[in-house]
Each structure stands twice: as C-alpha cells, then as structure tokens.
LUMLOMAR-770167 format. One record per residue (C-alpha): residue number from 0; residue in three letters; z, x, y. Coordinates in pm, whole numbers, plus 50000, padded with zeros to 5 digits. Example, Ala and Ser with C-alpha at 12.3 -4.5 7.8 and 13.67 -1.06 7.14 Angstrom:
2
{site 0,"ALA",{50780,51230,49550}}
{site 1,"SER",{50714,51367,49894}}
***
This chain:
300
{site 0,"MET",{50000,50000,50000}}
{site 1,"ASP",{49923,50117,50354}}
{site 2,"ARG",{50268,50197,50490}}
{site 3,"LEU",{50166,50151,50853}}
{site 4,"THR",{50046,49799,50772}}
{site 5,"ALA",{50377,49726,50602}}
{site 6,"LEU",{50570,49862,50901}}
{site 7,"ARG",{50365,49645,51136}}
{site 8,"SER",{50454,49339,50930}}
{site 9,"PHE",{50824,49425,50944}}
{site 10,"VAL",{50812,49486,51321}}
{site 11,"GLU",{50624,49160,51380}}
{site 12,"VAL",{50873,48958,51173}}
{site 13,"ALA",{51161,49122,51359}}
{site 14,"ASN",{51006,49043,51699}}
{site 15,"THR",{50911,48684,51623}}
{site 16,"ALA",{51208,48605,51395}}
{site 17,"SER",{50958,48426,51174}}
{site 18,"PHE",{50745,48518,50873}}
{site 19,"THR",{50502,48237,50961}}
{site 20,"LYS",{50446,48350,51320}}
{site 21,"ALA",{50419,48711,51211}}
{site 22,"ALA",{50153,48615,50957}}
{site 23,"GLU",{49958,48424,51222}}
{site 24,"ASN",{49978,48711,51472}}
{site 25,"LEU",{49866,48966,51213}}
{site 26,"ASP",{49602,48737,51059}}
{site 27,"LEU",{49764,48771,50717}}
{site 28,"SER",{49910,48526,50471}}
{site 29,"ARG",{50282,48458,50476}}
{site 30,"LEU",{50302,48595,50121}}
{site 31,"GLN",{50139,48922,50228}}
{site 32,"VAL",{50383,48966,50514}}
{site 33,"SER",{50677,48890,50285}}
{site 34,"ARG",{50558,49149,50034}}
{site 35,"HIS",{50514,49407,50311}}
{site 36,"VAL",{50871,49355,50428}}
{site 37,"GLN",{51002,49377,50073}}
{site 38,"GLU",{50811,49702,50031}}
{site 39,"VAL",{50967,49850,50346}}
{site 40,"GLU",{51312,49748,50223}}
{site 41,"SER",{51235,49910,49889}}
{site 42,"TRP",{51128,50237,50056}}
{site 43,"LEU",{51440,50248,50272}}
{site 44,"GLN",{51666,50107,49996}}
{site 45,"GLN",{51831,49878,50249}}
{site 46,"ARG",{51827,49510,50331}}
{site 47,"LEU",{51667,49481,50674}}
{site 48,"LEU",{51659,49105,50730}}
{site 49,"HIS",{51891,48810,50687}}
{site 50,"ARG",{51678,48524,50553}}
{site 51,"THR",{51781,48159,50564}}
{site 52,"THR",{51581,47838,50554}}
{site 53,"ARG",{51619,47807,50933}}
{site 54,"LYS",{51586,48156,51075}}
{site 55,"VAL",{51530,48525,51019}}
{site 56,"SER",{51749,48789,51182}}
{site 57,"LEU",{51800,49162,51159}}
{site 58,"THR",{52081,49326,50968}}
{site 59,"LEU",{52252,49625,51125}}
{site 60,"ALA",{52033,49849,50911}}
{site 61,"GLY",{51734,49644,51022}}
{site 62,"GLU",{51812,49702,51389}}
{site 63,"GLU",{51821,50077,51335}}
{site 64,"ALA",{51508,50068,51121}}
{site 65,"LEU",{51322,49862,51382}}
{site 66,"ILE",{51371,50128,51649}}
{site 67,"ARG",{51236,50397,51419}}
{site 68,"CYS",{50949,50185,51290}}
{site 69,"GLU",{50838,50105,51643}}
{site 70,"ARG",{50854,50473,51729}}
{site 71,"ILE",{50633,50555,51430}}
{site 72,"LEU",{50384,50282,51521}}
{site 73,"ASN",{50376,50392,51885}}
{site 74,"GLU",{50308,50750,51780}}
{site 75,"ALA",{50035,50637,51541}}
{site 76,"THR",{49880,50422,51814}}
{site 77,"ALA",{49895,50704,52068}}
{site 78,"LEU",{49724,50935,51819}}
{site 79,"GLU",{49456,50673,51759}}
{site 80,"THR",{49410,50621,52132}}
{site 81,"ASP",{49364,50993,52195}}
{site 82,"ALA",{49115,51016,51911}}
{site 83,"LEU",{48917,50717,52036}}
{site 84,"THR",{48913,50852,52390}}
{site 85,"HIS",{48746,51171,52273}}
{site 86,"SER",{48534,51051,51984}}
{site 87,"GLN",{48421,50691,52004}}
{site 88,"SER",{48422,50375,52209}}
{site 89,"LEU",{48709,50128,52217}}
{site 90,"SER",{48698,49798,52029}}
{site 91,"GLY",{48914,49495,51963}}
{site 92,"THR",{49045,49191,52146}}
{site 93,"ILE",{49291,49195,52437}}
{site 94,"ARG",{49473,48878,52540}}
{site 95,"VAL",{49563,48895,52908}}
{site 96,"SER",{49780,48639,53088}}
{site 97,"SER",{49736,48625,53464}}
{site 98,"PRO",{49811,48403,53765}}
{site 99,"ILE",{49507,48188,53838}}
{site 100,"GLY",{49426,48334,54179}}
{site 101,"LEU",{49445,48689,54052}}
{site 102,"ALA",{49229,48602,53752}}
{site 103,"GLN",{48961,48452,53975}}
{site 104,"ASN",{48939,48754,54204}}
{site 105,"LEU",{49069,49103,54133}}
{site 106,"LEU",{49116,49063,53758}}
{site 107,"ILE",{48775,48924,53667}}
{site 108,"GLU",{48610,49199,53868}}
{site 109,"ALA",{48812,49464,53683}}
{site 110,"ILE",{48746,49301,53346}}
{site 111,"THR",{48368,49292,53394}}
{site 112,"ARG",{48371,49662,53485}}
{site 113,"PHE",{48592,49749,53186}}
{site 114,"VAL",{48386,49563,52925}}
{site 115,"SER",{48067,49714,53066}}
{site 116,"LEU",{48220,50054,52990}}
{site 117,"HIS",{48351,49936,52651}}
{site 118,"PRO",{48113,49664,52523}}
{site 119,"GLN",{48292,49638,52188}}
{site 120,"VAL",{48608,49513,52360}}
{site 121,"THR",{48663,49139,52401}}
{site 122,"ILE",{48911,49015,52662}}
{site 123,"ASP",{49065,48669,52642}}
{site 124,"ILE",{49197,48549,52979}}
{site 125,"LEU",{49488,48304,52989}}
{site 126,"ALA",{49496,48196,53356}}
{site 127,"SER",{49815,48016,53453}}
{site 128,"ASP",{50072,48037,53731}}
{site 129,"ARG",{50358,47996,53486}}
{site 130,"PHE",{50504,48287,53292}}
{site 131,"SER",{50340,48312,52952}}
{site 132,"GLN",{50556,48353,52645}}
{site 133,"LEU",{50423,48679,52511}}
{site 134,"VAL",{50519,48624,52148}}
{site 135,"ASP",{50439,48254,52119}}
{site 136,"GLU",{50100,48288,52292}}
{site 137,"ARG",{50016,48624,52133}}
{site 138,"VAL",{49970,48785,52474}}
{site 139,"ASP",{49908,49160,52483}}
{site 140,"ILE",{49944,49200,52860}}
{site 141,"ALA",{50098,48961,53111}}
{site 142,"LEU",{50024,49030,53477}}
{site 143,"ARG",{50315,48903,53683}}
{site 144,"TYR",{50417,48893,54048}}
{site 145,"THR",{50785,48981,54049}}
{site 146,"GLN",{51026,49224,54208}}
{site 147,"GLN",{51168,49333,53873}}
{site 148,"PRO",{51058,49224,53524}}
{site 149,"ALA",{51311,49116,53263}}
{site 150,"ASP",{51503,49389,53084}}
{site 151,"ASN",{51357,49298,52745}}
{site 152,"LEU",{51006,49385,52861}}
{site 153,"ILE",{50829,49713,52914}}
{site 154,"ALA",{50653,49702,53249}}
{site 155,"ARG",{50416,49916,53451}}
{site 156,"ARG",{50399,49855,53824}}
{site 157,"LEU",{50038,49825,53933}}
{site 158,"MET",{50061,49753,54306}}
{site 159,"ALA",{50266,49607,54590}}
{site 160,"ILE",{50120,49296,54751}}
{site 161,"ASP",{50234,49162,55085}}
{site 162,"ALA",{50232,48792,55161}}
{site 163,"VAL",{50103,48609,55468}}
{site 164,"ILE",{50168,48264,55614}}
{site 165,"CYS",{49848,48103,55731}}
{site 166,"ALA",{49665,47779,55803}}
{site 167,"ALA",{49314,47655,55874}}
{site 168,"PRO",{49189,47668,56236}}
{site 169,"ALA",{49155,47288,56237}}
{site 170,"TYR",{49521,47241,56145}}
{site 171,"LEU",{49643,47484,56411}}
{site 172,"ALA",{49419,47322,56674}}
{site 173,"GLN",{49584,46987,56603}}
{site 174,"TYR",{49946,47090,56547}}
{site 175,"GLY",{49977,47423,56729}}
{site 176,"GLN",{50090,47771,56629}}
{site 177,"PRO",{50453,47822,56525}}
{site 178,"ALA",{50612,48073,56767}}
{site 179,"ILE",{50925,48156,56566}}
{site 180,"PRO",{51012,48111,56196}}
{site 181,"ALA",{51229,47805,56270}}
{site 182,"ASP",{50916,47626,56397}}
{site 183,"LEU",{50791,47611,56038}}
{site 184,"ARG",{51040,47331,55976}}
{site 185,"GLN",{50823,47109,56196}}
{site 186,"HIS",{50506,47185,56002}}
{site 187,"ASN",{50365,47053,55677}}
{site 188,"CYS",{50420,47351,55446}}
{site 189,"PHE",{50274,47362,55099}}
{site 190,"VAL",{50540,47469,54852}}
{site 191,"HIS",{50439,47662,54541}}
{site 192,"LEU",{50665,47593,54244}}
{site 193,"ASP",{51025,47605,54374}}
{site 194,"ALA",{50965,47853,54659}}
{site 195,"SER",{51091,47615,54930}}
{site 196,"GLU",{51251,47897,55130}}
{site 197,"TRP",{51028,48150,55304}}
{site 198,"GLU",{51152,48488,55425}}
{site 199,"LEU",{51021,48664,55735}}
{site 200,"ILE",{51136,48997,55875}}
{site 201,"LYS",{51133,49130,56232}}
{site 202,"ASP",{51300,49451,56351}}
{site 203,"ASN",{51442,49497,56000}}
{site 204,"THR",{51623,49164,56030}}
{site 205,"PRO",{51535,48908,55764}}
{site 206,"GLU",{51526,48538,55842}}
{site 207,"ARG",{51498,48265,55581}}
{site 208,"VAL",{51353,47926,55662}}
{site 209,"ALA",{51376,47617,55442}}
{site 210,"VAL",{51031,47459,55448}}
{site 211,"LYS",{50899,47130,55321}}
{site 212,"GLY",{50576,46942,55298}}
{site 213,"ASN",{50410,46644,55138}}
{site 214,"ILE",{50221,46846,54875}}
{site 215,"LYS",{50376,47070,54611}}
{site 216,"GLY",{50210,47240,54318}}
{site 217,"ASN",{50253,47479,54030}}
{site 218,"GLU",{49939,47682,54102}}
{site 219,"LEU",{49813,47831,54426}}
{site 220,"ALA",{49441,47759,54389}}
{site 221,"THR",{49488,47385,54445}}
{site 222,"LEU",{49733,47433,54732}}
{site 223,"THR",{49493,47679,54894}}
{site 224,"GLN",{49220,47417,54888}}
{site 225,"ALA",{49451,47175,55067}}
{site 226,"ALA",{49519,47440,55331}}
{site 227,"LEU",{49148,47509,55372}}
{site 228,"MET",{49095,47136,55431}}
{site 229,"GLY",{49333,47155,55726}}
{site 230,"TYR",{49631,46967,55587}}
{site 231,"GLY",{49908,47223,55626}}
{site 232,"VAL",{50053,47575,55624}}
{site 233,"ILE",{50060,47795,55314}}
{site 234,"ARG",{50221,48123,55210}}
{site 235,"LEU",{49979,48333,55005}}
{site 236,"PRO",{49975,48678,54851}}
{site 237,"CYS",{49740,48894,55056}}
{site 238,"ASP",{49500,48958,54768}}
{site 239,"LEU",{49417,48585,54778}}
{site 240,"ALA",{49444,48535,55152}}
{site 241,"ASN",{49247,48834,55278}}
{site 242,"PRO",{48893,48712,55193}}
{site 243,"LEU",{48974,48374,55353}}
{site 244,"ILE",{49117,48539,55666}}
{site 245,"GLU",{48822,48778,55696}}
{site 246,"SER",{48581,48483,55675}}
{site 247,"GLY",{48776,48287,55937}}
{site 248,"GLN",{48864,48004,55699}}
{site 249,"LEU",{49238,48073,55738}}
{site 250,"VAL",{49432,48218,56031}}
{site 251,"PRO",{49762,48413,55999}}
{site 252,"VAL",{50060,48270,56186}}
{site 253,"LEU",{50375,48447,56306}}
{site 254,"GLU",{50184,48776,56300}}
{site 255,"ASN",{50469,48964,56473}}
{site 256,"TYR",{50681,48900,56163}}
{site 257,"HIS",{50646,49067,55826}}
{site 258,"THR",{50629,48837,55525}}
{site 259,"PRO",{50751,49028,55219}}
{site 260,"GLY",{50561,48970,54900}}
{site 261,"SER",{50624,49114,54557}}
{site 262,"SER",{50486,49367,54315}}
{site 263,"LEU",{50227,49311,54048}}
{site 264,"TRP",{50332,49435,53705}}
{site 265,"ALA",{50164,49465,53368}}
{site 266,"VAL",{50433,49364,53120}}
{site 267,"TYR",{50448,49356,52744}}
{site 268,"LEU",{50712,49326,52477}}
{site 269,"SER",{50937,49624,52438}}
{site 270,"ARG",{50940,49572,52062}}
{site 271,"SER",{50569,49589,52005}}
{site 272,"TYR",{50313,49863,51974}}
{site 273,"GLN",{50001,49869,52187}}
{site 274,"LEU",{49651,49885,52051}}
{site 275,"PRO",{49433,50161,52198}}
{site 276,"ALA",{49220,49915,52397}}
{site 277,"VAL",{49535,49763,52552}}
{site 278,"ARG",{49668,50100,52662}}
{site 279,"GLN",{49332,50199,52805}}
{site 280,"PHE",{49294,49869,52992}}
{site 281,"ILE",{49635,49905,53162}}
{site 282,"ASP",{49543,50261,53260}}
{site 283,"PHE",{49211,50132,53395}}
{site 284,"LEU",{49381,49867,53611}}
{site 285,"ALA",{49625,50122,53751}}
{site 286,"ALA",{49342,50360,53838}}
{site 287,"THR",{49107,50091,53973}}
{site 288,"TRP",{49334,49879,54190}}
{site 289,"PRO",{49487,50004,54517}}
{site 290,"GLN",{49855,50094,54525}}
{site 291,"ASP",{49927,49819,54777}}
{site 292,"ILE",{49751,49532,54953}}
{site 293,"ARG",{49832,49443,55310}}
{site 294,"CYS",{49730,49146,55517}}
{site 295,"ALA",{49380,49155,55667}}
{site 296,"LEU",{49326,49119,56039}}
{site 297,"PRO",{49152,48798,56147}}
{site 298,"PRO",{48795,48827,56280}}
{site 299,"VAL",{48766,48893,56653}}
***
C-alpha cells in the first residue's frame, strides 16, 4: 500500500472527524479510507482514533501522530512542488472561495493569467460574501477580508485595502455632501451584513458613527448597484470603488477623513497539506497583486 495515500486518509479523517467526508474529499470509498487508517494504526502499533456511531475523534496518540503525518505530507508536497517547478507544468483542480466583488475584478483577472501559464490547472470559483467552511465545501484557498484570521487557520497576507465612503453624483446633488462623520446619520447608508457602525479617522483620532438605511444586504455587488442608481451612501473597499470613482460613477465623501479597511488574506486549514498547484497559485497572487490599495482620486 502507498503509505503517503494512507497518511492522507488518516489526516483527512482527523480533520473532518468523519470517514464519510474524508472519503468524499479524497474521492475514495469509505471502506478504502477505513482500511488506510487501520494500516497506519498497524504501522504505528497504536490506536489513533476513537470511533463511535456518532463521531470520530483523536486519541492522545492520534494527536501526536497527526502532527507528524502532516509534517511528512507537507515535506512530500514541497518536494513535489519543487520538482514540478523545474521539470513540468502544474495540473489539478483548485477550489477558491472569494468575496463576490473581488472575484469579479482582481481575482478573475489573476486566474485567467494563471491558467494561461498553467493550462492543465482548473480553478473552481466559489463567489460569496459569507465565510466559506473550508472542510465542508472542500475549499483549498479562501480569500478573506479580515484584520486577523482565526487561530485554527494558516494564513498569508496578500495586501492591505483601504475603504472609502462614496455616493453617486445624483444622490449628492439632491441630498448634499456630509461635512463631518456625524452627518452620515442623516443620510441613507447601505449597510453590508452587520457593519452598521462606520469608523473614520482624522489627526489620528478615530470616530465611529452608527449608520442606517432602508436597504441592507449580505453582498456588496447588489448594494453597489443601489448606490450607482443614486439611492444612498455606501462604504466600499477601494479595489471595488476605484474603477467607479475613476469613471465618475461614484464620488468619495468626507475626503479629509481616512476610512480604515482591512487586509486580504489567503487562508487554508492548518491541518491540511497543500497541493503543488495551490501553493503556486498563492505565490502567484502575492507576486501579482500590489501590497496595498488606496482610494483613487475622483476625475477633475
């Protein structure tokens, strides 16, 4: 039996706490995965998993073995990646989860360039503004706007992205420009998810404003359309706002204030090994995208 394959089965069962999910993720039968785990236990002469009808969990020996097995798989993957880099083209499928706006702009541009360089790679895009569950949705890479990813994830910071508060010229012509952050309370502000408090900074002094509006949403693309139609004020990451500001479709407000954004991270499970194509794609994004994105100046 291929020992690396058996180790992968054990690691996948440990990460998913399920023989069924592990089998699905590895495209194997449940019986094959079970035999692989039994083989690993036989090699190590230790029971690695507690098995009940309801759940699977690691024994103390299993927890120690998992760390070492992941290390072996990571080393094997790194060796394979180095070999592929020097000898042949990449192949395989990468499942990437991304916020919708990012997927429609920066990400799709990067993906088309990457697959043109590596035509044997297939990339599945899962575009959603909610956080994907990496194990349940079999996601290899999740691109997330956050200040700090969860501790159970391995993350690589790709860039810092400022935010900007803006509105369509038609809206501002009718309702006027807010002069200070408190003026936002009098405007129809489109709230994304639960972000009903916006922060602005001037002279290193932060100010938080509770905003409200008659339209809320769980993804920015729809809210942006409402702003473009002149119905209200929106807070957008600058990677989404900049093309609309440069074209004159949206106008920044409160320009003498800084609107902090967040960082964009590539995250993946800490207890999983990366395929060569996944590692190369993350490296490609880091090398291709700028280190930070600031707000564009409106057209003169």
